C-alpha positions as CSV (number, residue, x, y, z in Angstrom):
1,M,-4.1,-30.3,0.3
2,P,-2.2,-27.7,-1.7
3,S,-3.2,-29.3,-4.9
4,S,-6.7,-29.4,-4.2
5,L,-6.7,-25.6,-3.4
6,T,-4.8,-25.0,-6.5
7,S,-7.7,-27.2,-8.2
8,R,-10.3,-24.5,-6.9
9,A,-8.9,-21.2,-8.0
10,P,-10.1,-21.8,-11.6
11,E,-14.0,-21.8,-10.1
12,R,-13.4,-19.3,-7.7
13,A,-12.0,-16.7,-9.9
14,A,-14.9,-17.7,-12.5
15,E,-17.7,-17.2,-9.7
16,S,-15.5,-14.0,-8.6
17,S,-16.0,-12.3,-11.8
18,R,-19.3,-13.0,-12.2
19,S,-20.0,-10.5,-9.0
20,P,-17.3,-8.0,-9.3
21,T,-19.3,-5.7,-7.2
22,V,-19.2,-7.7,-4.5
23,V,-15.4,-8.6,-4.9
24,L,-14.1,-5.1,-5.0
25,A,-16.5,-4.3,-2.0
26,I,-15.1,-6.9,0.0
27,I,-11.4,-5.4,-0.7
28,L,-12.2,-2.2,0.2
29,A,-14.5,-2.8,3.1
30,A,-11.6,-4.6,4.7
31,Q,-8.9,-2.3,3.3
32,A,-11.0,0.5,4.9
33,M,-11.4,-0.6,8.2
34,A,-7.8,-0.6,8.8
35,V,-6.8,2.6,7.0
36,V,-10.3,4.3,9.6
37,D,-8.7,2.6,12.1
38,L,-5.8,4.7,12.6
39,S,-8.6,8.1,12.5
40,V,-11.8,7.0,13.4
41,I,-10.3,7.2,17.2
42,T,-8.8,10.8,16.9
43,T,-11.6,13.2,17.9
44,A,-12.1,10.6,20.5
45,L,-8.5,11.0,22.2
46,P,-9.9,13.8,24.8
47,S,-13.0,11.5,25.9
48,M,-10.5,8.9,26.1
49,H,-8.0,10.8,28.1
50,A,-10.4,11.7,30.6
51,A,-11.9,8.2,30.6
52,L,-8.5,5.8,31.2
53,H,-6.3,8.4,32.5
54,F,-3.6,8.6,29.9
55,S,-1.0,11.8,29.8
56,P,-0.4,13.9,26.9
57,T,2.4,12.2,25.4
58,G,0.8,9.0,26.8
59,L,-2.0,9.4,24.8
60,S,0.1,9.2,21.3
61,W,0.4,5.6,22.0
62,V,-3.2,4.7,21.8
63,Q,-2.5,5.4,17.7
64,N,1.3,3.9,17.9
65,A,0.3,0.6,20.1
66,Y,-2.0,-0.2,16.9
67,T,0.5,1.4,13.7
68,L,3.9,-0.4,15.3
69,P,2.6,-3.5,14.8
70,F,0.5,-3.4,12.2
71,G,3.6,-1.7,10.0
72,G,6.2,-4.2,11.4
73,L,3.9,-7.5,10.8
74,L,2.9,-6.5,7.4
75,L,5.3,-8.3,5.6
76,L,5.5,-11.6,7.7
77,G,1.8,-11.1,7.1
78,A,2.3,-11.1,3.4
79,R,4.4,-13.8,3.9
80,A,1.4,-15.9,5.9
81,G,-0.7,-15.3,2.5
82,D,2.0,-16.5,0.3
83,L,2.6,-19.7,2.3
84,L,-1.1,-20.9,3.9
85,G,-3.5,-19.0,0.6
86,R,-3.7,-15.3,1.1
87,R,-8.2,-16.0,1.0
88,R,-7.4,-18.2,4.4
89,V,-5.2,-16.1,6.0
90,F,-7.1,-12.4,5.0
91,V,-10.2,-13.7,6.7
92,A,-8.3,-14.7,9.7
93,G,-7.1,-11.8,10.2
94,I,-10.4,-10.1,9.9
95,A,-11.8,-12.5,12.5
96,L,-9.1,-11.3,14.4
97,F,-9.5,-7.8,13.8
98,T,-13.1,-7.7,13.9
99,V,-12.6,-9.6,17.9
100,A,-10.1,-7.2,19.1
101,S,-11.7,-4.3,18.4
102,L,-15.0,-5.8,20.7
103,F,-11.8,-6.0,23.1
104,A,-11.1,-2.6,23.1
105,G,-14.8,-1.3,22.8
106,L,-14.9,-2.9,26.3
107,A,-11.8,-1.7,27.7
108,E,-11.4,-0.1,31.4
109,S,-8.0,0.7,31.6
110,S,-5.3,2.4,29.0
111,A,-3.2,-0.8,29.4
112,W,-6.2,-2.6,28.0
113,L,-6.9,-0.5,25.5
114,L,-3.6,-0.2,23.9
115,T,-3.6,-4.0,24.8
116,A,-6.2,-4.4,22.2
117,R,-5.5,-1.8,20.1
118,A,-2.1,-4.0,19.6
119,I,-3.4,-7.0,19.0
120,Q,-6.3,-5.1,16.2
121,G,-2.2,-4.1,14.6
122,I,-1.3,-7.8,14.4
123,A,-4.6,-8.6,12.8
124,A,-4.5,-6.2,10.7
125,A,-1.3,-7.0,9.5
126,V,-1.9,-10.2,8.6
127,A,-5.1,-9.5,7.0
128,V,-3.9,-6.2,4.4
129,P,-1.3,-7.6,3.0
130,S,-3.6,-9.8,1.0
131,T,-5.8,-7.6,-0.2
132,L,-4.4,-5.7,-3.4
133,T,-2.6,-9.3,-4.1
134,L,-6.7,-10.7,-3.7
135,L,-7.6,-7.8,-5.4
136,M,-5.3,-8.5,-8.6
137,A,-5.9,-12.5,-8.8
138,S,-9.8,-11.4,-9.0
139,F,-10.2,-8.9,-11.8
140,P,-8.3,-10.1,-15.5
141,P,-5.1,-7.4,-16.8
142,G,-6.8,-4.1,-18.3
143,P,-9.3,-1.7,-17.4
144,H,-11.3,-3.3,-14.6
145,R,-8.1,-4.1,-13.0
146,A,-6.5,-0.8,-13.7
147,R,-10.3,0.7,-12.1
148,A,-10.3,-0.8,-9.2
149,I,-6.9,-0.2,-8.4
150,A,-8.1,3.5,-8.7
151,Y,-10.7,2.7,-6.7
152,Y,-8.3,0.8,-4.0
153,G,-6.1,4.0,-4.0
154,A,-8.7,6.1,-3.0
155,V,-10.0,4.4,-0.5
156,A,-6.9,4.1,1.3
157,G,-6.0,7.8,1.2
158,A,-9.9,8.8,1.8
159,A,-10.5,6.5,5.0
160,S,-9.0,8.2,7.1
161,S,-10.4,11.6,6.4
162,V,-14.2,9.9,7.1
163,G,-12.6,8.1,10.3
164,I,-12.4,11.2,12.0
165,V,-15.8,12.7,11.1
166,L,-17.5,9.5,11.9
167,G,-15.5,9.3,14.7
168,G,-17.0,12.4,15.6
169,L,-19.8,12.0,15.2
170,L,-20.0,8.0,17.6
171,T,-18.2,10.0,20.3
172,S,-20.7,13.1,20.3
173,W,-24.1,10.4,19.7
174,L,-23.0,7.5,22.2
175,S,-19.3,7.0,22.7
176,W,-16.0,7.2,21.9
177,R,-16.3,3.2,22.5
178,W,-18.6,3.5,19.4
179,G,-15.9,4.2,17.0
180,L,-14.1,0.8,17.8
181,F,-16.7,-1.2,18.1
182,I,-18.4,-0.2,14.4
183,N,-15.4,-2.7,12.6
184,V,-17.8,-5.7,14.6
185,P,-20.7,-5.8,12.1
186,V,-18.7,-4.6,8.9
187,G,-16.3,-7.7,9.7
188,A,-18.1,-10.0,10.4
189,A,-20.0,-9.4,6.5
190,V,-16.8,-9.4,5.2
191,I,-15.9,-12.7,7.1
192,A,-19.2,-14.0,5.9
193,L,-19.0,-13.2,2.6
194,A,-15.1,-13.6,1.5
195,P,-15.3,-17.2,1.4
196,R,-17.8,-17.3,-1.8
197,Y,-16.6,-14.8,-3.6
198,L,-13.1,-14.1,-3.4
199,P,-10.7,-16.9,-4.9
200,E,-8.3,-18.7,-3.3
201,T,-4.6,-18.5,-4.4
202,E,-2.2,-21.0,-4.7
203,R,0.4,-22.0,-2.1
204,T,3.9,-21.8,-2.3
205,T,6.4,-23.5,-0.1
206,G,8.6,-22.0,2.5
207,H,9.8,-20.9,6.1
208,F,8.6,-18.0,8.2
209,D,11.2,-15.1,8.7
210,L,10.3,-14.1,12.0
211,L,14.1,-12.7,12.9
212,G,13.1,-10.8,10.3
213,A,9.7,-9.9,11.7
214,L,11.3,-8.8,14.9
215,T,14.2,-7.3,14.4
216,G,12.0,-5.0,12.1
217,T,9.3,-4.5,15.0
218,L,11.1,-4.1,18.2
219,G,13.7,-1.6,16.3
220,M,10.9,0.9,14.6
221,T,9.3,0.7,18.5
222,G,12.7,1.4,19.7
223,I,12.7,4.4,17.9
224,V,9.5,6.2,17.8
225,Y,9.4,5.0,21.5
226,G,13.1,7.2,21.5
227,F,10.9,9.9,20.3
228,V,8.1,10.2,22.5
229,R,10.1,9.5,25.2
230,A,12.4,12.9,24.6
231,G,10.3,15.1,24.2
232,S,8.8,14.0,27.9
233,S,12.2,13.3,29.5
234,G,14.2,15.0,27.3
235,W,17.2,14.2,24.5
236,S,19.8,13.6,27.4
237,D,17.5,11.2,29.2
238,P,19.4,7.4,30.0
239,G,16.3,6.1,28.8
240,T,15.8,8.2,25.7
241,I,19.4,7.4,24.4
242,A,18.7,3.9,25.1
243,S,15.5,3.8,22.8
244,F,17.8,5.0,19.7
245,V,20.4,3.0,20.5
246,A,18.9,-0.1,20.3
247,G,16.3,0.7,18.0
248,A,18.6,1.5,14.9
249,A,20.6,-1.5,16.2
250,L,17.5,-3.5,15.8
251,V,17.2,-1.7,12.3
252,G,20.4,-2.4,11.2
253,G,20.0,-6.0,11.9
254,F,16.8,-6.5,10.2
255,L,18.4,-5.2,7.2
256,L,21.2,-7.4,7.6
257,T,18.9,-10.3,8.0
258,E,16.9,-9.6,5.4
259,A,20.0,-9.1,3.6
260,R,21.1,-13.1,4.1
261,A,17.6,-14.8,4.4
262,E,17.2,-17.8,2.0
263,Q,13.6,-16.1,2.1
264,P,13.3,-12.8,3.1
265,I,9.7,-10.9,4.3
266,M,11.3,-7.8,2.4
267,A,12.4,-8.4,-1.1
268,L,15.6,-5.8,-1.2
269,R,14.9,-6.1,-5.0
270,L,12.0,-4.6,-5.5
271,F,14.0,-1.0,-3.9
272,A,16.0,-1.9,-7.6
273,S,12.7,0.1,-9.1
274,R,14.2,4.0,-8.4
275,E,10.9,4.3,-8.9
276,R,8.7,1.9,-6.5
277,S,11.6,3.4,-3.6
278,G,11.3,6.6,-4.6
279,A,6.9,5.8,-4.1
280,Y,7.3,4.3,-1.0
281,L,9.5,6.7,0.3
282,S,7.5,9.5,0.0
283,R,4.2,7.3,0.7
284,L,5.8,7.5,4.4
285,L,6.7,10.7,4.3
286,V,3.3,12.2,3.1
287,V,1.2,9.8,5.9
288,G,3.4,10.8,8.1
289,G,3.1,14.9,7.8
290,L,-0.4,14.2,6.8
291,F,-1.7,11.5,9.7
292,S,0.3,13.1,12.2
293,S,-1.8,16.9,11.5
294,T,-5.0,15.6,11.9
295,F,-3.9,14.2,15.2
296,F,-3.0,17.8,16.6
297,L,-6.3,19.3,14.5
298,T,-8.5,17.7,16.4
299,Q,-6.2,18.9,19.8
300,F,-6.6,22.4,18.5
301,L,-10.4,22.0,17.5
302,Q,-11.5,20.4,20.7
303,G,-8.8,22.2,22.9
304,V,-8.5,25.7,21.9
305,L,-11.9,26.4,19.6
306,N,-14.0,24.7,21.8
307,F,-15.4,22.1,19.4
308,S,-16.9,19.4,20.6
309,A,-16.1,16.0,19.3
310,I,-18.8,15.8,16.4
311,E,-17.7,19.4,15.5
312,A,-14.5,18.7,15.1
313,G,-15.2,15.1,12.6
314,V,-17.1,17.9,10.7
315,A,-15.0,20.2,10.6
316,F,-12.9,18.0,8.6
317,L,-15.5,17.2,6.0
318,P,-13.8,20.2,3.4
319,E,-10.6,18.3,3.8
320,T,-12.8,14.4,3.2
321,V,-15.5,15.9,0.3
322,V,-12.0,17.0,-1.7
323,V,-10.1,14.3,-0.9
324,F,-12.9,11.8,-2.2
325,G,-14.1,14.2,-5.3
326,T,-10.3,14.2,-6.4
327,A,-9.2,10.9,-6.1
328,Q,-12.2,11.0,-9.1
329,V,-11.1,13.0,-11.2
330,V,-6.9,12.0,-11.5
331,P,-7.3,8.9,-13.3
332,K,-9.6,11.3,-15.8
333,V,-6.3,13.4,-16.6
334,A,-3.7,11.1,-15.4
335,R,-2.9,10.8,-19.2
336,R,-3.2,14.4,-20.6
337,F,-0.8,15.6,-17.9
338,G,1.1,12.6,-16.7
339,G,1.8,10.9,-13.5
340,T,4.6,12.4,-12.5
341,R,3.3,16.0,-13.3
342,L,0.5,15.1,-11.3
343,L,2.4,13.6,-8.2
344,I,4.5,17.1,-8.4
345,A,1.4,19.2,-8.1
346,G,-0.5,17.3,-5.6
347,L,2.5,17.1,-3.0
348,L,2.7,21.1,-4.0
349,T,-0.6,21.3,-2.9
350,E,-0.5,19.6,0.3
351,L,3.1,22.0,1.1
352,A,1.0,25.0,0.5
353,G,-1.6,24.1,2.8
354,M,0.4,22.3,5.6
355,V,2.4,25.5,5.4
356,R,-0.3,27.9,5.7
357,V,-2.3,25.9,8.6
358,S,1.2,25.7,10.9
359,R,0.7,29.1,11.1
360,L,-2.3,29.2,13.9
361,S,-2.5,30.6,17.1
362,A,-5.1,30.7,19.6
363,D,-7.0,33.6,18.1
364,T,-7.1,32.0,14.7
365,A,-10.8,31.3,13.5
366,Y,-12.1,27.6,11.7
367,F,-12.7,29.6,8.8
368,P,-10.9,30.6,6.8
369,G,-8.0,30.1,8.7
370,I,-8.1,25.7,8.7
371,A,-10.7,25.3,6.5
372,I,-9.3,26.3,3.6
373,P,-6.1,24.6,3.9
374,M,-7.8,21.2,4.5
375,V,-9.3,21.4,1.2
376,L,-5.7,22.2,-0.3
377,L,-4.4,19.2,2.3
378,G,-7.5,17.1,0.4
379,A,-6.9,17.9,-3.0
380,G,-3.3,17.3,-2.6
381,L,-3.5,14.3,-0.9
382,G,-6.2,12.4,-3.3
383,I,-3.8,13.6,-6.5
384,A,-0.3,11.7,-4.8
385,I,-1.9,8.4,-2.9
386,V,-3.7,7.3,-6.3
387,T,-0.2,8.2,-8.1
388,L,1.6,6.5,-5.3
389,T,-0.1,3.2,-5.1
390,T,0.2,3.0,-9.1
391,R,3.9,3.5,-8.8
392,G,4.6,1.4,-6.2
393,I,3.4,-1.8,-7.9
394,A,4.2,-0.8,-11.5
395,G,6.8,-3.6,-12.6
396,V,6.2,-6.1,-9.8
397,A,7.2,-9.5,-11.3
398,P,3.8,-11.6,-10.3
399,E,6.2,-13.9,-7.7
400,D,6.4,-10.4,-5.7
401,S,3.0,-8.9,-6.0
402,G,2.2,-9.9,-2.2
403,A,5.3,-8.2,-1.2
404,A,5.2,-4.9,-3.1
405,S,1.5,-4.5,-1.6
406,G,2.5,-5.1,1.4
407,L,5.4,-2.1,1.4
408,L,2.7,-0.1,0.2
409,N,1.5,-0.5,3.7
410,V,4.1,-0.8,5.6
411,A,5.3,2.8,4.4
412,Q,2.0,3.8,5.0
413,Q,1.8,2.6,9.1
414,V,6.0,2.8,9.4
415,G,5.3,6.7,8.4
416,A,2.0,7.1,10.6
417,S,4.4,5.6,13.5
418,L,7.5,7.9,13.0
419,G,5.4,10.9,12.1
420,L,3.2,10.8,15.1
421,G,6.3,9.8,17.5
422,I,8.2,12.4,16.3
423,L,6.0,15.1,15.9
424,T,5.0,14.4,19.1
425,S,8.5,14.9,20.5
426,V,8.7,18.6,18.5
427,F,4.9,19.2,19.9
428,A,6.0,18.4,24.1
429,V,9.5,20.5,23.3
430,A,6.9,23.3,22.1
431,S,5.2,23.1,24.7
432,T,7.1,23.3,27.3
433,R,9.3,26.0,26.6
434,V,6.2,28.3,26.1
435,S,4.9,27.5,29.1
436,A,7.9,28.3,31.0
437,H,7.7,31.6,30.0
438,P,3.7,32.4,30.4
439,A,2.7,35.9,28.9
440,A,1.3,38.1,31.9
441,G,-2.2,39.5,32.3
442,L,-3.6,36.0,31.0
443,D,-5.9,34.1,32.9
444,A,-5.0,30.2,33.2
445,R,-7.6,29.0,30.4
446,R,-6.2,31.3,28.2
447,E,-2.7,30.4,28.4
448,A,-3.5,26.4,28.8
449,A,-4.9,27.3,25.2
450,Q,-1.9,29.4,24.0
451,V,0.3,26.7,25.5
452,L,-1.3,23.9,22.8
453,A,-1.9,26.4,19.9
454,H,2.2,27.0,20.2
455,G,3.1,23.2,20.7
456,V,0.6,22.4,17.8
457,S,1.7,25.6,15.1
458,A,5.1,23.5,15.7
459,A,3.9,20.3,14.6
460,L,2.4,20.9,11.8
461,T,5.6,22.8,10.8
462,G,7.5,19.8,11.6
463,A,4.7,17.7,9.4
464,A,5.5,20.5,6.4
465,V,8.9,19.6,6.7
466,F,8.1,15.9,5.8
467,L,5.6,16.7,2.6
468,G,8.6,19.4,1.8
469,I,11.3,16.4,1.5
470,A,8.4,14.4,0.4
471,L,8.6,16.3,-2.4
472,V,12.5,16.3,-3.0
473,V,12.0,12.4,-3.4
474,A,10.0,12.9,-6.3
475,L,11.4,14.7,-8.0
476,V,14.8,13.4,-7.2
477,M,13.4,9.9,-7.5
478,T,10.7,9.2,-9.8
479,G,10.4,9.3,-13.6
480,R,8.0,9.0,-16.5
481,R,9.9,5.9,-18.1
482,R,8.0,2.8,-16.4
483,T,5.1,4.3,-14.4
484,E,3.6,6.5,-17.2
485,P,2.6,3.5,-19.1
486,A,0.1,1.9,-15.3
487,V,-1.3,5.6,-14.2
488,A,-2.5,6.0,-18.3
489,D,-4.5,2.3,-18.2
490,A,-5.9,3.4,-14.7
491,T,-7.2,6.7,-17.2
492,E,-8.8,5.0,-19.1
493,A,-10.3,2.3,-16.1
494,V,-12.2,5.2,-14.6
495,R,-13.2,6.6,-17.7
496,H,-15.3,4.1,-18.8
497,E,-16.7,3.9,-15.5
498,L,-18.2,7.4,-15.4
499,D,-19.0,7.0,-19.2
500,T,-21.0,3.9,-18.0
501,A,-22.8,5.6,-15.2
502,T,-23.8,8.4,-17.0
503,H,-25.0,6.4,-19.7
C-alpha cells in the first residue's frame, strides 16, 4: 500500500500543478474554516448565554472547548499525517469537523454545545497540520510557493476578523446556530475536491506519541481552567491551586516525554533556531492578546453600547478591511524594509491600538474611541502575522515541515486559550471589585454598563501587556541573518501576482 501511494504522488502533483487556483482554494478554505470557527460565534455569545444558560465565566469555555483540544492535539495530528498520508488525514479531519459543526448547531444544552465544540477542536487538530505541508507539496519552490505561503498567512490573520462580521450577520438574520451550520457546505466541497486535486504524500514508518499528546493537552487544559476558576472562585481556592499544580506537572511531564521519546510529536530541534523560536512565542502572545480583545470588545459593543449582533459584527469591519489590505502590501515592501523592521513596526502599531482602546469607559463612543484603535490593530496584525508565518517555517528541513506547520498552529491555538483564560480572570476580578463599590445615583442598567466597561478595560489592558511582551521577544529573539531571504521571496511572488492582475 505505501508503495502504491508513493507511485501515484507524481501523478497527483502534476494534476494539481495544472490547477493551482483550485489547489490553493481548497487549502485556504480548510484553513479559513478552522480559524473562522474561533471567532464566528463571538458576536453570538450573548444569544448563546441566554439560550443555553451559560454563566459569565462559563461562556469563555465555548471558545476554550474548541481551542484547547485544537492546540493540544495539533502535533499528534501532524504525526498522523506523516504516518498515514497527509491528504488522507486531511480529508478525514475535515469530514469529522463538518459533522461536529452540524452537531454543534443543533445543540439544546450547554453540555451538548461544549461537547460538539471539543470534537470540532479534535477534528481541526487532525486536519490543519496537513494544510501547509500539502500546500508546499503542491507548489514547487520559487515565486509560486512563496505567493501561496503569503496568502496562507493572510488568511490565518484575516479569517478571525471575517468570522466576527459573518457571525454577526448570521446571528441577526437567522440564528447563532448558522455560524456553525455554515461549515457544512464548505466542508462538503473540500471533501469532494481534495482527493482529486491535492497530492498524497509518502507515508513514513513510526508510532504515535500518545503520552506526549495527552500530557500536553491535559496540562494546558489544567492551566487554563485554573485561570478561569481563579476569576470566579479566587486565587486561594483549593480547586484553583490544584488545577495549576496538576497543569504544571503535566506540562513538565510533556516536555520530559518529548526529550526522551524516540519519535516525539514536538521535535525540540525546531527550537534550535532563535528566529523560529521567537516567531512561535511572538505568535502565541499576539494571538493571545488580539483574540481575547475581540471576545471582550464584542461584550462591550452589545452590553454597553447596545449594538445588535449584526451591528457588533459590522463594527469590526475597520479591523477586517485593514488586515486584508495590509497583508497584501507586506510582501511588496518586505525587500525594501526587511522582515525584522516590518515585524517590529507591526507589533508597535498593534500595541498602540490596544493601549488606546484599553482606556474605554461606559461613556466611550464607537467613533473614535473604538474604530480608530481597530484600524491600528488591523494594520499591525496584517504586518505581523505574515512575517511570523514566514519566520516560523524558515530553514526547516523537509522531514520537519509537518511539525513546523503544526507548531505555527499550536502557537495560535494555545495563545488563544491562554490569553482568553488569563484575561477572563482579569475581567472577573476587575468586575467584582467595581460592582462591590457601586457609584451612587445610578440605575441598575447604568451600573451594569459601568461594571462591564470596567472589566473590559482591565482585560484589554492585559491584552496590551501580551503585545508588549511580544514586542520584547521580537527585539531579543529575531534577526535578519536567516529569515530575510524567505520574506524577500514572498515579496517577489506577490509583486508578480499584482503585476499579472494589473495587465
